[in-house]
N, C-alpha and C positions, 0 to 999 in steps of 0.2 A: 358860044365860043368853044372850039375844040382845043383840048389841052395839048395836043400834038406832041406826045412823048416821043414819038418816032423821029421828030424833027430836032430834038435836043442834040447838042454837041456832046455826046456821051464821053468821048475821050477828054474833052475839056472839063466836063463835070467831075470825072474821076481825078484828074490832076488837080483841079481846083479844090476838091474835097480834101485830098491829102495835104495840099498847101495850107488850107484853112486850119486843119487839125494840127499840123506841125507848128505853124506860126503861133496859134493860140496857146498851144502847149508850152512852147518856149517862152512866150510872153508872161505866162503865169508861173514859171520856174523860179527857184530861189535866186538865181543870178540876174534875173530881170526884175519883175515886179512882184514875184511870189511872196516875199516877206511882207511887203506892204499890203498885199491882197489878203493874206492870212490874218494879219493884224486887224485889217478893216472888218473882217468877219468875226473877229474874236476867237479865232482858232489858234490854239497852242499845240504845236506839233510834239507829240510824245517822243521820247528818245528812240524807241524801236519802231516808230510808225512807218508803214510802207504803203504806197498806193496800190490798190488792187486793180484788176482788169476793168472794173466798172468805170474807173476814172479815165479810161481811154476809149472804151467801147461806146458809151452813151454820147460823149462829145463827138466822136467820129460819125455816129448816126445823125446827130444834129447837123454837123457840117455837110453831110451828104444831102440831107433834105433841103438845107438852105441853098446848096449848090444847084440842085435840081430846080428849085424855085427860081433862082437867078437865070438858069438856062432857059426856063420857060419864058420868063420876062424878056430875056435877050432875043428869043425867037419872035415872040408876039409883038414886041415893040420895034422889031426890025433894027436892032442896034447895028450900025454900019460904020462906026468910027471909034477910035480910041477914046476921044473926049466923051462920046455918048456912053461908052462902057464905064468910064470913070464916074460920070454923072449918075448912072444907074446904081453903081455900087455905093456911092456916097448917099444917094437918096434912100436906098433900102437900109444902109448902115446907120445913118443918122435918124431917119424918119421912123424906122421900126426897131432896129436892134438896140440902139443907144437909149431911145426913150423907154423901151420895155425894160432894159436893164436898170435904169434909174427908178422906174416904178417898182420893180421887184426888189430893189435894194432897201426900200423903206419898209422894213419889218422890225418888230420890237427887239429881236435878238441880234440884229446887225449893229456892230459897234460904231462903224464909220461908213454910213451908207453912201455918202458922196465919194469917198475915196474908192470904195468897192466899185461903184458904178462907173467912175472915170477909168479905172484900170480895165475892168471887163468890157465896158461899152466901147472904149477906144480900140481894144483888140478886135471887137466885132466890126467896127467901122472900117478899120484897115483891112481886115480879112475879107469882108464882103466886097470891098473895092477890088482887092486882088482877085477874088473869085470872078467877078464880072469881067475884069480885064483879061484873065486867063481864058475864060470861055470865049471871049471875042477873038483873041489872038490865035487860039489853037484850031 
């Protein structure tokens, strides 16, 4: 099978990447689920703590790779309807991202692995569904 990178909807991938990154970033902010997420990890934010660039760059790269992957699946599976795009996003989101997040959350230093996995995994499921839909629509 040819990966067909030239057939990917690159504009859709770029917009989907930025959407994924922005949505997930907001999801994990203090005004949304950030406080519960940090508590689940056992992270206590020091008074003068500030996020560095790595907290934005690495997730953005991950969002890009995931969006390219969805773009490839979209092309090779010949997604031709909104319902198919939603199904693809939910399948990848639940079947891969959510299950991987739950698996990775079960580590000895994680204070509340289920809470962490639900917050982060749900963000991935929603984001990957948005990615699939955006790549289909654009």
